[in-house]
C-alpha angles and dihedrals in degrees: 000000000000113000133199113238119242105248127227136277097051120174128221115211109233092212102045103020090228123144119234130178146168120245111194094201089064112080104135137050090246091056092049091050091052091047090055092049091050090051099040094151089069134061119227139182126188125212127219091268093054097257110150115222123201107222119212125233113252126243124250098267095049092044092051093047091048091052094049094049092046089052092053092051090047093051090051091047093051089055094047097036092201106116152008127268123211135189130215093281092074118083118199123214103227131206092253090060096256125124115218137170119206122200091247128011137178128194124190113245093236091061096037093053091057090067120093121248090254092050090052092049096051128039101320111239093224139095113237118245089225134022139178123202123188122211105231129192090266095050129098110225090213092054092043093053091048090052091055093054103030098039113023103030093034090055095050107276108153099204130013131180124200109194121195108192093185094063096024089236129139124197115204116203119193132194092249090062096258117142120198124191117211114193121202134023092250089086132094119227119215126216086215116195092330095064102019113209095006116132127178113206103206092195088072090068099054096074 
């Protein structure tokens, strides 16, 4: 597979250690999509200014936790049959021009079905109704929290959970700007009116 070289200068974020760079040949969402397909061995996000961010692979614990949580959301969704569930391999093209991929995402069927076949096949131009992000060993909590507010909620996400396994803390971000902190994995998170009837028993993920 032919790959596009990462141009210089590339920047390394002092807080996260992640590499980011500008690529002048990429000006449109279509070009970014093609760039990602040509470099399928890597994971990228793109911020609202067009800066491309190289996303790290997760470790075993985070990957396993991500899979288990995604499975629970998928089981609920199969029962309700009212939306689509996505894992971290799906980037979304957001209203602010950025392209981001949460660890878990859910989009209501009514909104998803309004997209064209091509839009559904590529990076969907839609902000998920619900997202979950996990704080991995390579993540900065400060940056992760900012992403929840400034990216997901700011672009129209109705409910977002940031789960930090290391401290057993969950940060709940709501569309009205409210942020709730849930301490301990002995709690049960509610999908509220966004995911009616969905409950995430955090104790299941401490084994």
